[in-house]
N, C-alpha and C positions, 0 to 999 in steps of 0.2 A: 287316679287319685285313690289312695288307700283307705283313708278313714272318712267317716261322716264329717268330722270336724274340718278336715282339709277341704272337702267339697263345700261346706257351708262358708268357710273363709273365702274360697275362690269365688263362689256365687256373690258374696258380699262385695268383694273387690271389683268384680267385673260388672255386676248388675246394679248395685246400689251406689257405692262410692265412685265407681267408673274410672279410677286412676290409681296408680301406685308410683312411688318414687323410683327413678331409674337406678338400677344397681351399678351401672357403668359410670355415669357422671355424678350421681348422688344429688343433683340439683333439679334435673328435669322431671317432668311428670309423664309417665307412660299411660297411653290410652289405647283401647282396641280400635284398630281400623277394621271395620266390619266387612269391607270389600275383600281384604286380603287375609282376614282372621289372624292378624298379627298385632302384638303389643308394640307400639312405637313411641320412642322418646321425643318430646317436643324441643329438646335442647341439643342432643347429640344424635348420632345415627344408629344407636343401638336398637335392635329389633329382636323380638322373641315370638315365635309362633304360639298361638293359643294351644295347639296340641302339645307342644313341648312344655308349656307352663302347666297344663292340666296333668301331664304325666309325672309331675313332681321334680322338675329341674331344681338343682341345688345351686344357689349363687355362692361362689367361693371367693373369699377375700384373703389377702395376705395377712398372716398373723403378726408380721413385723411392721409393715408400712400401711396396710389397709387397702392396697391396690386391688382392683377387681380382676380376678384371675381368669374367669371364663373367657374373656376376650383376648387373652394374651396368646402369642404365637405358640402353636403346638400344645396348647393346654389339653391335658388328659388326666383322668383319675385312675387309669389302668395300673400304673405302678404304685399308686398310693402316696406318691410324693411328687411335688412340682416346685421348681425353683422360679421365684418371682423375677420377671424381667426388670422390674423397677429397682429392687434392692438386693437381689440375689439370695434372698432368704429361702431356705428349703422348707416348704409347707407340707404338712400331713393332709393329704386329700383322699384319705381312705374313707369308705362309706361308714357311717355310724350305724350301729345295730342296736 
């Protein structure tokens, strides 16, 4: 994590609040499974490792339909663009500086 603010927010979410809404289904609550060190949704099967979350993973959503892009087939930010599987909209997924 890059900034003190990011570390404080992560500490709050993981240690005090202890859950966050799932970016994949938007309804489930994700909690840390301490055995696997993984954030797991209680409604869908989305999982995210604590290391990945701490390293600053970006949750990408389609600008047109709002679909969660990270879980879509062949999702990548390498080209700076990604076409949503749900609505075929071409999204800008280039890193913000």
